[in-house]
C-alpha atoms as one frame of an Amber mdcrd trajectory, in Angstrom:
protein
 127.790 137.158 124.751 130.081 134.862 126.822 130.457 131.358 125.989 128.783
 130.530 129.836 125.665 132.239 128.334 125.626 130.390 124.491 126.107 127.042
 126.452 123.110 128.021 128.748 120.771 128.999 125.995 121.451 125.805 124.170
 121.612 123.333 126.830 118.809 120.723 126.482 118.729 121.404 123.343 120.199
 120.002 120.068 120.585 122.700 117.438 118.853 122.064 114.109 120.737 121.488
 111.051 119.269 122.411 107.367 119.664 119.519 104.964 122.069 120.463 102.535
 121.327 122.494  99.037 120.758 119.364  97.173 118.350 117.571  99.443 116.327
 120.863  99.636 116.361 121.112  95.849 115.317 117.518  95.160 112.096 117.902
  97.788 111.117 121.028  95.905 111.678 119.230  92.276 108.904 116.584  94.202
 107.039 119.239  94.878 106.793 120.513  91.728 106.405 117.451  90.227 103.362
 116.325  92.605 101.699 119.963  91.930 102.326 119.692  88.464 100.751 115.946
  88.191  97.331 117.766  90.197  97.389 120.862  87.973  96.980 118.599  85.381
  93.720 117.304  85.846  92.347 120.704  85.569  91.412 121.867  82.203  94.014
 123.221  79.556  91.657 125.872  79.218  91.971 127.605  82.962  95.754 127.422
  82.458  96.221 130.320  84.877  94.771 128.148  87.811  97.376 125.313  86.654
 100.082 127.721  87.031  98.970 129.204  90.173  98.847 125.654  91.853 102.645
 125.433  90.725 103.647 128.962  91.995 101.748 127.672  95.458 103.861 124.859
  95.763 106.861 126.778  95.212 105.474 129.145  97.870 105.174 126.912 100.371
 108.501 125.151  99.710 110.216 128.590  99.960 108.295 129.304 103.160 109.626
 125.670 104.050 113.130 126.071 103.074 113.845 129.814 104.122 116.663 129.782
 101.513 117.025 132.295  98.394 119.148 130.050  96.151 117.017 126.712  96.222
 113.927 128.606  96.159 114.727 130.550  93.135 115.960 127.533  91.266 112.668
 125.474  92.014 110.753 128.416  90.963 112.917 127.947  87.301 112.195 124.408
  87.409 108.703 124.978  88.031 108.875 127.493  84.820 110.317 124.732  83.123
 107.382 121.899  84.017 104.373 123.949  83.259 105.597 125.784  80.142 106.858
 121.822  79.070 104.253 120.141  80.320 101.030 122.059  81.443 100.841 124.546
  78.411 102.449 122.683  75.892 102.612 118.552  75.903 105.282 116.212  76.133
 107.732 118.342  77.639 108.211 120.033  74.833 109.622 123.723  75.793 108.820
 126.886  73.863 108.610 130.674  74.452 104.736 132.049  74.283 106.016 135.711
  74.598 104.306 137.740  77.306 102.298 134.775  78.766 105.710 133.071  79.684
 106.700 136.280  81.400 103.427 136.255  83.292 104.315 132.529  84.327 107.513
 133.175  84.899 106.624 136.162  87.446 104.253 134.549  89.459 106.605 131.567
  90.194 109.392 134.255  90.749 107.122 135.864  93.269 105.667 133.006  95.297
 109.750 131.854  95.713 110.121 135.512  96.708 107.021 135.869  98.818 107.383
 132.153 100.680 111.046 133.319 101.262 110.436 136.768 102.842 107.223 135.307
 105.273 108.988 132.178 106.418 109.290 132.207 109.959 112.853 132.635 111.016
 114.884 129.797 112.387 111.932 127.660 112.109 113.497 124.720 110.155
């Protein structure tokens, strides 16, 4: 592509620069916190629905950010929040075997699906 084509292709538009990774990570952490707060209103006996609400927030963030690294970091943060505050109480982390594997899989899966389905160049 020649320089004149590049100039014509970008005339009248300012190129969109994505926010730095740290800012995207903070936005993802806020999304997880809001989703966990909303999920805390769901009774504890409906544990899978609580996890799915946080997974939906992770997936939506991943689609917005279109960045694998921050999406997977937010999924890991989401797992820690779900395990520490929605499954256990007061932020105490503990391993629950197969149930935690399913929770982690749901959150990582949401991050992968969200990033994969993100419209390219939408940001």
